[in-house]
Structure formats: structure tokens, C-alpha cells
N, C-alpha and C positions, 0 to 999 in steps of 0.2 A: 513533438508537443502536440496535441489534439489542438483545434480550431475551441477559442472561446466559446463558438457559439453552440459548443454540444448540450445537451441534456443531461445531468446526471441526479439521477437519484438515490438519495442516502437513506438507509436501514439503520436504526442504531439499536442494540439489544441494552437495554441500558442496568440493568442486571450483570452482563458482561463486560462492561467497557467504563470506566473513568469518566467522570464530568471534566474531568482535568484534561484529557487529551482531545476533547472538540473540536477546539481553535485551530490545533494542530492536524484535524483531519479534514475541516473545512478549507485550511487553507492550503492543504495538500492538493485536495479535488478540486479548488480554482485555478490551478496550473492546465486541466486539462476541458474545463469548460465550466458552466454554471450549474451550482447545484440548486435544481429549480424544485426540488420535494425532498421536502427534510420531515422525517418522522422517528421518532421517539419511541420506544415500547418498554410497556412497564407495568405494575400496580404500582398507581400513582399515591394509593393508600397508606403505601408503607415506608417508615420513616429512613429506610436504607438509600431512598430514592430523592429525598427532601435535597440534598447537592443540587440534583438536575436542574431544579426549577429555576433558578435564576440563567442558568446556561438555556434553557427554550427559550425566553426571553431577550435574550443579548445575541442570539446566532437564528432568531425568526425559526425554532425548529416546532413540528406537530404533535403536540404527546397523544398516547395513542393509549387508552385506559382498556387492560386485561387483568381482570380479577383470576384469581389462582382456583380452580375451579375444582382441582384434584391434587394433591401432595405429591404423588407419582407422574405426575404428567406437568411439563411446561408447554402450557395455553398461550404465552407471549409467544415463543418460536415460533407453531402453530401458526395465529394470527400473523406474524409476521411474514412465514413463507406463503401463505394463500395471497396478503396483501402484493408479495412482488410478482406473484405468477400473475395476478391479476394484472397486476402495471404493465407486464412484460406483453399482454396482449388487449392491450386496451390503449396505452398510451406509446408516444413517437421517444423511444429515451436513445441514448449514443451508449451511455454507459451506467452501471448499476453498482452502486458503493453500500456493501456489508460490514458496522463494526460489531465487530463480537469477538468474543474469546471460546464458541461451543461450535464444537464441529458437527453439532446437528443441522446446520445449515450450507453441509457440504453439495446435497444435493440438489437443492434450490440453487447454487451456485454454478453449479454444474450444466442443468438446466438450462441456464439463461446464456452460458456460455455457448450451446450448441444451438443458438439463434444468431449468434458471430458478434453479441455482445461481449465488450469487455467489461472488467468485473476487478474491482479495487475491493482488497480486504486491508479489517484492520482491528487488530486484536494485542493482547497481552502475552508475553512471552511464552507462557503458559499452554497457547494455542496449540492443539493437535496439529499434526504434522499435516493430515489429510488434508484441513480446510486450508491451510497455509498453501498446498500446491493444484488446489483447484482454482486458486483464485490466480487472472491476470496479472495482475502484483499486488503483494502484502506486504504491509510496513505495521512492524511492531510501533505498540502505541508508547510505548517506555520514549521511544528513541522522539515521538513528536513533542513530548514534553520536556524536551533537553533543552539547554542552554544553545548558544553556539557552540562551544568546546565541550562539555562534557551533559553527562545523561542522568537524574536521582534514580538511585534503586528505587522501586513502589515497597514502600515499609521501613527505610531507612532515611533518617536526616542529616548521615556524613558521607556513607558511602556514595562514591561516585563512578559512573562508566564511562573513560573515554572513547573515543574515535581509537576506531583499530590503525594500527601504527603500521607501518610497511611492510616490517617482520610479518606480523599478524595476520595483514593480509597474505602474502605470499605463504603462509603455512594450511591456508584455510585450501582444502585440496578441491572442494565444490565451487569454490570461487574462481579460482585457478582452470578447472577442466571449460566452466563456465564461459571464461575471457577466451581462454584458448580457441576451442569448438566456436565462437563467432567471429572472431578474428580469422581465422580459418576460410569459414564458411564466407565472409563479406571482401576480403582483400583481394587486389588487383596483381596484375603480373608482376609489379615492382613490389609487393610486399606489403600494401597501403589499403588501411581501409578509412572506409567513411565511420564518422563517431555515430553518426544517425543511424546508419544503416546496421552497424553493431548493435546499438541502442533497442530498434525495433526486431532486431534476429533473437536477442535474450529474450525483450517482451514474450516472442510467439512459444519460447520455449521455456519460460521458468515464471515463478514469482519474486523474480531479485528485486528488491531496491535499494540503491545506494544508502539511502536514509539510515536503513540497518546496520548500517556498519562507522555511522556518524556523519557521512556528506550526504550535501544535498544532490549534487553533479556525480555524474558518471566519470566525466572528463578528470574532476578533482579526485575523487577515488582511484584513478590510473595513475594520475602524478604521483599521487600518493606509494602507491606500491611501486612506482619508480621500474616496471619491468617493460615498459612500452614507450616509444617517442612519441608525443603529440605534436600536430603543425596547423596552426591555422592561416587559411587563407583568408588574407585582411581585404580581397576583394567580393569573395564569392561567402565571406564568415564560414566556411564549413571549415571541419576540424577534422584532419587525419590520423590515422593510427596504424602503428606499424611497430611488433616485437623489437626488441634492442638488439634479439639475437637472431634477428633474418639476414642473412645472406642472399646477396642480387645474383 
């Protein structure tokens, strides 16, 4: 986990993010630092952004007005990109966060990462794979609008999406391969990996977040998956992980 003193800049594309997700977004980012800069972009003369007004006040978010100069061009995206690049070169920012489901922001995310700065991405499940892959860590906003055990599906008042079960996790080939590689690359001669080292390896290789599977912590996901043994050293407070099939 990053230091609480780290400075994070949050850019919100209000045309592509529900106002209901903002509390979860800021709460998640607070685990990594202080969200010093909070800017929300949109044409505030439009009625579809009305629900955002209360959230802007509640979470001290600065609204940035952008009129639609052309029906074929998204002026909001352009302004948001320009402001992010300006901030990249004028302020000391430890991490950027982009809340959008629009793949048009993929280039700016990649540009920020070229400077060695972590980028958190937040978007709906419709978000294109290119944007998800470009982020250091990406979280689906539907998960952030969840209760502890289940997530309302957007557009439905009754259907629920529950946490992934052990069997569902084991059937996810991408997840299984990611965890296996992380464990193999960080384990010692006895087959044990430090959980923090595994997490760091995963963050460097993918946009993975346990939240997208319904879990707040990687350790909880691993316990439910039941493929790895977990051991907590009570003195150092460090957790170790080993494949249950590992043979010494």
C-alpha cells in the first residue's frame, strides 16, 4: 500500500461515469494516498448531469465546464486530456486516476505511465479492453456501488451479481495464470511467496484488482479460491503464500 502522503489527481468524465460511483472511487483511492485534485468534466448545462451537482459539493469536486462545440467531436475528452498533460508537467503528482468508460483516454494514460507514475482506472463493464490494460489498476464501478456481499446490476432493481465462488475463480484462466506466475516469480526455495511481493508483481504486470471479483483484499480472494496455503507471521505481520500442490 502506498504512503498516505502521496498526492493523487482524479479526473472524472461525467458523461461516462455514474454519480453513484464517486463515493466508492474516492474511498478506494484513499487507500493509496490523498486525492488533492478532484476535477469533473462535462457540459453542466445538460440535464443528464443534474444528479452530479450534489456529489460535487459533497466530495469537494471542482466542476469543469465544457460546451459541445461539435456533434462529432467530444470537447470534454480533449479538455480533460490537455489538463492531465499540463498537470503532469507542472505539479508533483504521485498517481493519476481517470474515471471514464471511454477508450479515447488510453493514449494519455500510457503517456502518464511513461513518466513512471501509477494510473488508477475506473469505468463500467462496457469499458474497452485497451483502456483497462493501459491502467496500472482498473476497477469496475459496478463493484464499487456494491453492498458487502452483492452488486446491483446497472439498469436492474432485482438481479444481483454475487462474489465469485471458489470454482468460478478456478475456472478463470486469466486469473489462474496471473496468480501462478506471480507466485512462481516471487517464491523462495521452500515454495513460499511474500503476499506483498506477489501483489507488487501483479500490479506491475496487469490492471488486476480483487474488487472486480467481489473481494477487497488479494488475501481474501486467495483463501476463497482455496488453491494456496496462507500463513501469517504474528511478529512481522507479513503473510506468506504457497501453492497447495507444491512439493518440497
